[in-house]
C-alpha angles and dihedrals in degrees: 000000000000118000135203096056112139113223126342120267118220112261094013092121119094110240106226119232108235135204117270113281090351092152095044112143095014122119123211138191118196119204132176131006118318119221103233111002130053118249088243091054092049089050094052088045094053091047092048087063095048099264127130127228122206134181100235139046113245137154090279094058114107101183138025111202107208124198130169122305091019123163115267089214093065095049089045091054092044090052089048092049095042095244115160111252111212133163128222092282086053092054094048088045091053090052092047096050110029114103117244122254134207114251115254087251093060091046091054093050091053095049096056 
């Protein structure tokens, strides 16, 4: 980490390259304004790695990605349901560290 930079520029963060399908089966809700990537960008990033983005927190939601100015109701609901609350860094970290998974199609081919 470099220090001494004043203010974060949008898009200054390096988007990690994750393993294939590393977010397979995970459901995310994005709320608020993320620091360096647009919400649409975060959404397509999650989907690229096999994850799903929904609009509202439910029992099925695995992660709530919270940015600035996010609604209190979503984080309250996430806390009540036991959904993990992460920020943009947490999301990028997930992509960086989660092991890749084979797609359901590949698994099906192997088991025949």
